[in-house]
C-alpha positions in Angstrom: 58.5 59.4 -169.6 61.7 61.1 -170.7 59.8 64.2 -171.8 59.7 65.9 -168.4 60.1 69.6 -168.8 62.9 71.3 -166.9 60.2 73.2 -164.9 59.0 69.9 -163.4 62.4 68.9 -162.0 63.0 70.2 -158.5 65.7 73.0 -158.4 68.1 71.0 -156.2 67.9 68.0 -158.5 68.3 70.2 -161.6 71.4 71.8 -160.1 72.8 68.3 -159.3 72.1 67.2 -162.9 73.8 70.3 -164.3 76.8 69.5 -162.1 76.9 66.0 -163.4 76.8 67.3 -167.0 79.7 69.6 -166.3 81.6 66.7 -164.8 80.9 64.5 -167.8 82.0 67.2 -170.2 85.2 67.8 -168.2 86.0 64.1 -168.2 85.4 63.9 -171.9 87.7 66.9 -172.5 90.4 65.2 -170.4 90.0 62.0 -172.4 90.3 63.9 -175.6 93.5 65.6 -174.4 94.9 62.2 -173.4 94.0 60.8 -176.8 95.8 63.7 -178.5 98.9 63.5 -176.4 99.4 59.7 -176.0 101.6 59.6 -179.1 104.3 61.5 -177.2 104.7 58.6 -174.8 107.0 55.5 -175.1 105.3 52.4 -176.6 104.6 50.7 -173.2 103.2 53.9 -171.7 101.2 54.5 -174.8 99.7 51.1 -174.7 98.8 51.5 -171.0 97.2 54.9 -171.6 95.2 53.6 -174.6 93.8 50.8 -172.5 92.9 53.1 -169.7 91.3 55.6 -172.1 89.1 52.9 -173.6 88.1 51.8 -170.1 87.3 55.4 -169.0 85.4 56.1 -172.2 83.2 53.0 -171.6 82.6 54.0 -167.9 81.5 57.5 -168.9 79.1 56.1 -171.5 77.6 53.6 -168.9 77.2 56.4 -166.3 75.5 58.6 -168.9 73.1 55.9 -169.8 72.4 55.1 -166.2 71.7 58.8 -165.4 69.4 59.1 -168.4 67.5 56.0 -167.5 67.0 57.2 -163.9 65.5 60.4 -165.3 63.1 58.4 -167.5 64.7 58.8 -170.8 64.3 55.7 -173.1 67.4 53.7 -174.0 68.0 51.6 -177.1 70.0 48.4 -176.8 71.6 48.2 -180.2 75.0 48.4 -178.7 76.6 48.5 -175.2 76.3 50.7 -173.4 72.7 51.5 -174.4 72.1 54.6 -176.5 70.0 57.4 -175.2 67.1 57.9 -177.6 66.2 61.4 -178.7 62.7 62.9 -179.1 62.0 63.3 -182.8 58.3 63.9 -182.9 54.8 62.9 -181.7 51.9 60.7 -182.5 48.3 61.8 -183.3 47.4 61.4 -179.7 50.4 63.4 -178.5 52.7 60.6 -177.4 56.4 61.3 -177.8 58.3 59.4 -180.4 62.0 58.7 -179.7 64.7 57.6 -182.1 68.0 55.9 -181.6 70.7 58.2 -183.0 72.9 55.2 -183.7 70.7 52.9 -185.7 67.6 55.0 -186.4 65.0 52.7 -184.7 62.0 54.5 -183.2 59.9 53.4 -180.2 56.7 54.0 -182.2 55.5 50.8 -183.9 54.0 52.6 -186.9 55.3 55.0 -189.4 52.6 57.6 -188.9 53.9 60.3 -186.6 54.8 63.9 -187.0 58.5 64.5 -187.1 59.7 67.6 -185.4 63.4 66.8 -185.6 65.3 67.0 -188.9 65.2 63.8 -190.9 68.3 61.7 -190.7 70.0 59.3 -193.1 69.1 55.7 -192.2 72.0 53.3 -191.8 72.3 50.8 -194.6 72.1 47.1 -193.7 
C-alpha cells in the first residue's frame, strides 16, 4: 500500500496523475505569485486576497491528501489536512516504513527498521 511502483499503474492513470501534479504545481506557483504581489494592493483588497489565498492553499492541500489516499499512500493526522507520509525504510520482513515529514512519527511500532532515507531532526516537544 503506497509503495506501488510506477510500472504497476496503468499508463492512462499515470498520465492523468502527471496532469494533476502539473495542475497542483501551477496552482502553487500562482498562489506564490499572489502572495508576493498582494502588498501592492489597497488594504481592503489585500485583506480579501490574503483570505482567498489561505482558502485556496487549504483546498490544494486537502486535494493532494485525497489524491494520495486514493493511490494508497498513508496519511498522518497530526494536522489538518493530513500529511502524506514518506517511505523512509523497511522492516526485516520487507514491509515499508513510512514517516510523517511534519512530526516524525512512523507507522512502524518498533524502532528496529532499516532506514534508507536520510535521518531527520526530530521535533522537540
